[in-house]
C-alpha positions in Angstrom: -51.0 -21.9 -16.6 -54.9 -21.6 -15.3 -55.8 -18.4 -17.7 -58.5 -20.9 -19.0 -60.6 -20.3 -15.0 -60.3 -16.0 -15.9 -62.0 -16.2 -19.5 -65.3 -14.6 -19.4 -66.5 -18.3 -20.8 -65.8 -20.2 -18.4 -67.3 -17.4 -15.8 -70.5 -18.2 -17.7 -70.3 -21.6 -17.8 -69.9 -21.5 -14.3 -72.8 -19.9 -12.9 -74.9 -21.9 -15.6 -73.2 -24.7 -13.8 -73.9 -23.6 -10.4 -78.0 -22.5 -11.6 -78.1 -26.5 -12.4 -76.5 -27.4 -9.4 -79.5 -25.3 -7.3 -82.4 -27.1 -9.7 -81.1 -30.2 -8.3 -79.1 -29.0 -4.9 -81.1 -32.1 -2.7 -79.2 -35.2 -4.9 -76.0 -33.2 -5.1 -75.7 -32.8 -2.1 -76.3 -36.5 -0.6 -74.2 -37.5 -3.6 -71.2 -34.6 -1.4 -71.8 -35.9 1.4 -71.5 -39.3 1.0 -68.5 -38.7 -0.5 -66.9 -36.7 2.0 -67.6 -39.7 4.5 -66.3 -41.6 2.4 -63.0 -39.4 3.0 -62.9 -39.7 6.3 -63.3 -43.7 6.8 -60.5 -43.6 3.4 -58.3 -41.7 6.2 -59.1 -43.9 8.5 -58.1 -47.3 7.7 -54.7 -47.0 7.2 -54.6 -45.1 10.7 -56.4 -48.5 12.4 -54.1 -51.1 10.3 -51.1 -49.0 12.1 -52.9 -49.3 15.6 -53.3 -53.2 14.6 -49.4 -53.3 14.1 -48.5 -51.2 16.5 -50.2 -51.8 19.8 -51.4 -55.4 18.9 -49.0 -57.8 16.4 -45.8 -55.9 18.2 -47.1 -55.7 21.2 -48.9 -59.4 21.7 -52.2 -57.8 22.3 -54.9 -60.0 20.3 -57.9 -57.9 22.2 -56.7 -55.7 20.6 -55.9 -56.6 16.5 -59.8 -58.0 17.7 -61.7 -55.3 18.0 -59.4 -52.7 15.6 -60.2 -55.2 12.7 -63.6 -55.1 13.6 -63.3 -51.5 13.4 -62.2 -52.1 10.1 -64.5 -54.5 9.0 -67.5 -52.3 9.7 -65.9 -49.0 8.3 -66.1 -51.0 4.9 -69.6 -52.1 5.1 -69.6 -48.2 5.5 -67.4 -46.7 2.4 -69.0 -49.7 0.6 -72.6 -47.6 1.4 -71.4 -44.3 0.8 -69.8 -44.8 -2.8 -72.7 -46.6 -3.3 -75.2 -43.9 -2.0 -72.6 -41.5 -4.0 -73.0 -43.3 -7.3 -76.5 -43.2 -7.4 -77.4 -39.2 -6.3 -74.6 -38.2 -8.9 -75.8 -40.3 -11.8 -79.5 -39.0 -11.2 -78.1 -35.4 -10.8 -75.9 -35.2 -14.3 -78.6 -37.2 -16.2 -81.7 -35.4 -14.7 -79.4 -32.3 -15.5 -78.4 -33.8 -19.4 -83.0 -34.3 -19.7 -83.5 -30.6 -19.0 -80.4 -29.5 -20.8 -81.8 -31.0 -24.2 -85.7 -29.7 -23.0 -85.1 -26.2 -22.6 -82.8 -26.8 -26.3 -85.8 -28.4 -27.3 -88.3 -25.5 -26.9 -85.8 -22.9 -27.4 -85.4 -24.1 -30.6 -89.2 -23.8 -31.7 -89.8 -20.4 -30.5 -86.3 -19.2 -33.4 -87.6 -17.7 -36.2 -86.8 -19.6 -39.1 -83.7 -16.8 -40.6 -82.2 -18.6 -37.3 -82.7 -22.5 -38.4 -81.8 -21.0 -42.4 -78.8 -19.4 -41.0 -77.2 -22.3 -38.4 -77.1 -26.0 -40.1 -78.9 -28.6 -38.7 -76.7 -30.4 -37.1 -74.6 -27.6 -35.0 -78.3 -28.0 -33.0 -78.2 -31.7 -33.4 -74.2 -31.3 -31.7 -75.4 -29.0 -28.9 -79.0 -31.4 -27.5 -76.8 -34.3 -27.8 -72.3 -34.8 -27.2 -72.6 -30.7 -25.6 -75.2 -32.2 -23.6 -73.7 -35.1 -22.7 -70.3 -33.7 -22.0 -71.8 -31.4 -19.0 -73.3 -34.5 -17.8 -69.8 -35.3 -17.8 -69.0 -32.6 -15.6 -71.8 -33.1 -13.4 -71.4 -36.9 -12.4 -67.6 -35.9 -11.8 -68.3 -33.3 -9.5 -69.0 -34.8 -6.6 -65.9 -36.8 -6.6 -63.6 -34.1 -7.5 -64.3 -32.4 -5.1 -64.3 -34.3 -2.7 -61.1 -35.4 -2.9 -59.5 -31.8 -2.9 -60.4 -32.3 1.0 -59.4 -35.5 0.9 -56.1 -34.3 -0.2 -55.9 -31.8 2.4 -56.9 -34.4 5.1 -53.7 -37.1 3.7 -51.5 -33.6 3.5 -52.0 -32.5 7.3 -51.9 -37.1 8.1 -48.3 -37.2 6.4 -46.4 -34.8 7.9 -48.1 -35.0 11.0 -46.7 -39.0 11.1 -43.4 -37.1 9.3 -42.4 -34.0 8.7 -39.2 -35.2 6.3 -41.7 -37.8 4.2 -44.6 -36.0 4.4 -43.1 -32.6 3.3 -41.4 -35.0 -0.1 -44.5 -36.2 -0.5 -46.5 -33.0 -0.3 -43.9 -31.7 -3.6 -45.8 -33.3 -5.7 -48.5 -32.3 -6.0 -47.6 -28.8 -6.3 -46.1 -30.2 -9.5 -48.8 -32.1 -11.0 -51.5 -29.9 -10.2 -49.3 -27.4 -12.3 -48.9 -29.5 -15.5 -53.0 -30.3 -14.9 -53.5 -26.9 -15.7 -50.7 -26.3 -18.5 -53.2 -29.6 -19.6 -56.0 -27.4 -19.4 -55.0 -24.7 -21.2 -54.3 -26.1 -24.1 -57.0 -28.2 -24.0 -59.0 -25.3 -24.1 -59.0 -24.6 -28.1 -58.1 -27.9 -29.7 -61.4 -28.8 -27.7 -63.0 -26.2 -29.4 -62.4 -27.4 -32.7 -63.4 -30.4 -32.2 -66.7 -29.8 -31.5 -66.8 -27.8 -34.8 -65.4 -30.4 -36.5 -67.7 -32.3 -34.9 -70.7 -30.4 -35.3 -69.7 -29.4 -39.7 -69.4 -33.4 -40.0 -73.3 -33.9 -38.1 -74.3 -31.5 -40.8 -72.5 -32.4 -43.8 -74.6 -35.7 -43.5 -78.5 -34.4 -42.7 -78.2 -32.4 -45.2 -76.7 -35.0 -48.1 -79.2 -37.6 -46.4 -82.2 -35.3 -46.5 -81.3 -34.6 -49.8 -80.1 -37.9 -51.3 -82.6 -38.1 -54.8 -80.7 -34.8 -56.1 -78.0 -36.4 -55.3 -78.5 -39.2 -57.1 -80.7 -36.3 -59.7 -77.6 -35.0 -61.0 -74.9 -37.5 -60.8 -73.2 -36.2 -57.6 -72.6 -38.7 -55.2 -68.4 -38.7 -55.6 -69.0 -34.8 -55.1 -71.1 -35.8 -51.3 -68.9 -37.9 -51.1 -65.9 -36.4 -50.6 -67.8 -33.7 -49.3 -68.4 -36.0 -46.2 -65.1 -38.0 -45.9 -63.2 -34.4 -45.8 -65.2 -33.5 -42.3 -65.0 -36.0 -41.2 -61.0 -35.9 -41.9 -61.3 -33.0 -39.4 -63.3 -34.4 -37.2 -59.6 -36.9 -37.4 -57.1 -34.6 -37.7 -58.5 -32.7 -35.1 -58.7 -35.6 -33.0 -55.1 -36.9 -32.8 -53.6 -33.7 -32.1 -55.2 -33.5 -28.7 -54.5 -37.0 -28.3 -50.7 -35.7 -28.5 -51.8 -33.6 -25.9 -52.9 -35.9 -23.8 -49.9 -38.2 -24.1 -47.3 -35.1 -23.4 -49.4 -34.6 -20.0 -51.5 -37.9 -19.3 -48.2 -40.2 -18.1 -47.0 -37.3 -16.2 -49.7 -37.2 -13.6 -48.8 -41.2 -13.4 -45.3 -40.5 -13.2 -44.3 -38.3 -10.3 -47.0 -40.3 -7.5 -44.9 -43.7 -8.6 -41.3 -42.1 -8.3 -42.9 -40.3 -4.6 -43.5 -43.8 -3.5 -40.6 -45.7 -4.7 -38.9 -42.2 -3.2 -41.0 -42.9 0.5 -40.6 -46.8 -0.4 -37.4 -46.5 0.3 -36.6 -43.3 3.1 -38.8 -45.3 5.1 -38.0 -48.5 5.0 -34.5 -46.3 6.1 -36.3 -44.3 9.3 -38.4 -47.9 10.2 -35.0 -50.2 10.2 -33.2 -46.9 12.4 -35.5 -46.5 15.0 -37.1 -43.0 13.9 -41.0 -44.0 13.2 -42.9 -46.9 14.5 -43.2 -50.1 12.1 -46.2 -49.4 12.4 -46.3 -45.3 10.7 -44.8 -46.7 8.0 -47.3 -49.2 7.1 -49.2 -46.1 7.8 -47.2 -43.9 5.7 -47.2 -46.1 2.9 -51.1 -46.7 2.4 -51.1 -42.9 3.1 -49.1 -42.8 -0.2 -50.9 -44.3 -2.6 -53.8 -43.0 -1.3 -52.3 -40.2 -2.6 -52.4 -41.0 -5.7 -56.4 -41.6 -6.6 -57.0 -37.9 -5.5 -53.9 -36.8 -7.8 -55.0 -38.4 -10.8 -58.6 -37.6 -10.0 -58.1 -34.2 -9.5 -55.9 -34.3 -12.9 -58.3 -35.4 -15.0 -61.2 -32.7 -13.3 -59.1 -29.7 -15.0 -58.4 -32.0 -18.1 -62.0 -32.5 -18.1 -62.7 -28.8 -17.3 -62.0 -27.2 -21.5 -64.7 -29.4 -22.9 -67.3 -28.6 -20.5 -66.5 -24.8 -20.9 -67.1 -25.0 -24.1 -69.9 -26.7 -23.8 -71.3 -25.3 -21.5 -71.0 -21.3 -23.6 -72.2 -23.2 -26.9 -75.8 -24.6 -24.9 -76.1 -20.9 -23.8 -75.2 -19.2 -27.5 -78.4 -21.4 -28.9 -80.2 -20.4 -25.6 -79.9 -16.8 -25.7 -81.0 -16.0 -29.2 -84.4 -14.2 -29.3 -86.8 -16.0 -29.9 -88.7 -14.0 -32.7 -93.0 -14.5 -32.1 -95.2 -14.1 -35.4 -97.8 -11.5 -34.1 -101.3 -12.5 -36.1 -104.4 -9.5 -36.1 -107.6 -9.8 -36.3 
C-alpha cells in the first residue's frame, strides 16, 4: 500500500527536500509555528461553544456567555493572523526553493558537455526547470499545512474520545480507512505521474524542434508530417492525463464520502445520546463541530499523500540532471 515510501526514489527525494528545508529553515519554522498555533485555536473554538451552551445558556448565566464570546472574538483575530503568517511564509519558502532550483539547473547546464545537450532533448531540460520545479514548489507550499494537520488529527482524536468514548471510537475508525485509501492512491499514481511528465517533456521537445527548424520544414514541404508529430505528442499527454483522471475519480470521492457518512452517524447517535441525557447538549454540539473540523485535515492529508508521487518523481528528475558530471575544457598554453 505504502510501497512508494520504501523506494530509493522516495528516500533520495526526501533527502533533497530536507536539504531545501534547511536552506530556508527560518521562514519554514515560522510557517510551521503559525500552523501549529492555528491548530490549537481551532480545537479550542468548539470547547468555548460547549461552555457557552452548558454553563451559560442552560445555566442562564449571562456573565459566562459574555466572557466566552469575548474569548471567541479574540481567538478569531489570532486565528486570522496565524493563517496570514503561515500562508505568507510558506509561499515565501516555496517560491525561494523554486527560484533556487531554476538557478541551479541553469548554472549546471552551462557546465555540461556538448554531447549531453546532443543526447538530451531541449524540451526535457525545459520541463525540469518549469513543470518539475513548480511541482516541488507546490510540495513546499502545502507541507506546513499538511504537517500541522497531522497534529490536528491527533488532538481531535484525543478530544473526541474524551467527550464520548463510543462516538469517538466510531469517528476514529474512519481515519485509518481514509489514510489506507490515500496510500493505495499514492502508490498507483506514482507510475502514471511519471508517464505524464515524460509525455510533457516529449511534447515540449517536439514543439521546440519544429519551431526551431520551421524554415527547413517549409523548404521540404513537411508541414503535415511535423503537425502529425506534434499532435502525436499531445495525444500522449491527453491519454496519460485521462488515465490519471480516471484514477482520481475512483479514489478522491471516497475521501469526501467517508467523513460525510461518519458525520451523519454522529448526528443520529449523538442526538440520541443527548436526548437521553447520556451526554450534555454542549457536548453534542462541540462533538459535532469537532467531527466537522476532522473532515478538513483528513482531506488535506489525503491530498498531500496524493501529491507525493508527483513531487517525488519531479525531485528525482531534477536530481538526475544536477547529478550529471560537468566536463570542462582545459586550455593548454
